[in-house]
N, C-alpha and C positions, 0 to 999 in steps of 0.2 A: 504494500500500500504506500502511496506517496509518489508513485510514478505516474505523471500526468497522462501518458499514452495508455496506461492500463486502467486507471480509475478517473473517470470524468467528473463524478459528483457523488454526493452522499446525502441521505435524508433519514431522519428518525421521525416516526409518527406513533404517538401513544394511543392505545385503544382502550386502556383501562388504568385508572389511577385509584388506588385504594389506600385509605388511611389505616395504618396498623400501629400497634403499640410502639411508640417512640419514633415513628417515621412513616415511610411510604413504600408500597409495592406498586411498581409501574410495569405494565406490560405493553408491548408495542412491536413495531416492525422497523428494521433497518433496511433501507434500499440503497444499493450501489449501482451506479451507471458505469458500465465497463466500456473501455475503448473498443469500438467495432473492429478496427484493424487488428487488434490483438486477438480478438475472438476468431476472426477470419483466418488468421495465420496459425494460431495455436489450437483453437477449439475449446469448447466448454470443459470437457473432462480433464485434459491435461492442465488447463489453467487452474481449475478448482483443486486438483490434486497438489499442485505446487503451492497454492495458497494455504492449504491445510498442513502440508509438510513443513513449510517455513514458519508457520505460526503467526500470530497477530497480537497486537497490544493496543489498548485504548487508554488515553489519558482523559480524565474527567476533571474539570475545574469546578470544584464544589465550595460552598460556604464553609468556613472553618469549623462550624458546629455540626458538620455532616460527615458521615463515613459511608462507604459501601459495605453492606452486610453480605450481599449475594448478587452475583451477576451470571445469568445463564444466557448464552448467545448461540442461537441456532441449535438449542438442545444440549450444548456443552457447557458445563459449569466452569467458569473462568476463576482465576485466583489472582491475588495481588502479585504484581511482577516483582521479581527479585533481581538485583538489589533495588528496592523501592527508592532509596535516597538518590541513587544515580539517575534513575528514570525521571524523578521529580526535578532534579537539578537540570537535566537535559531539557525538559519542558519549560522550566523557568527561563533558561538561557534562550530558547528558540521562540517562545510565545509570551513570556512574561507572566507575572502573578500579581493580580491586583490585591490591594489591602483587604483583609478579612476573607480571603479565598486561599485554597490550597489545591494542588494537583494530586490526583490519585490515579495510579496506573494499574490496570488489570489486563491479563492476557491469557492466552491458551494456545493449544495446538490440537490438530485432529480434524476429522470430518464432522461438519455441522450439517444439520437439516436446513434445507433451503428450498426456495421456489424460484424458478427461472421465468422471467417475463420477457418474451422475445421482443426485440432482437438482442438487447444488451443489458437487461436489468436482472439483478439477483437480489432476493430478499431473505432476511433471517428474522425469525421471531426472537424477541428479547424479553427477559424478565430481570428487572433491576430492583433491589431492595435497598433503600437508603435509610439511615438514621437521621433524625433532625430535619430542619428545613421546613419551608412552607411552599405551597403551590398557589398560584402559578410560579414557575421558575424556568429559567433558560440555563441549560448546562452546556457550556462550550466543551467540545471534545476534539481530540487529535488522534487519528488512527493510522497505523502503519504495520508493516511486517515486524515480527518480534525482534529480529536482529538488525536494528538500524536506528538512526537518530530521528528524533521527532522534528528536526528542522526540515525533513522531507516528508512530512505527514500530510494526510488529507484532513482538512478541518470540517467540522460539522457542528450542529446545534441540536441538542435534545430539548425540545420545548415541552414542558410538563404543564398542560393547560389548566384552566379553572374547572371547578366542579361542573358536571354536566347540568345539574339543576340550575345553576346560575346562568349558564349559556342558554338554556331553554327560556328562562325568564326574559333575558335580553331579546331573544328572538321574537317572543310574543309581543313585547313592548314595541319593537321595531315594526312588526306587522301592523299594529294598531295605528302607529304614526302614519304609515303609508296609506291607510284607508281614509284618513281625514281629508 
């Protein structure tokens, strides 16, 4: 990850946010837009095998009162990257760290469950359990292959939206205004 020809874009979309004791359980989907030329040259199967073999890591910029309790990415449980201090220092040097925020790096290796959306999109289901924090929240992320510097990462934003009830209420109010 982090090679522009291979990875064109990245999106996270949450489908469920649940308040749990001391934090949040967030379920959603990560979508990657892959370079069409790469897929035409290499093909889906070899590309995905290499991606799984090389491993992957994700840096999350969280509020200092938050930690990641659990991260399942494409059905694979990820763990805190080691050495965490070196990974965090790399992210701080390449992306910076605002006051009252801290980077957390999690990663893994192996075959993940995925869905291919032709011609060049692949998606992975995600479950993230966070301690602390409040929603709505935007979490900057940096993703790349496990053996590499975050200065060549693909950036993304995990947007954890408001409660669905509040969104529905706004929608009804908006509909009333349009009728007048």
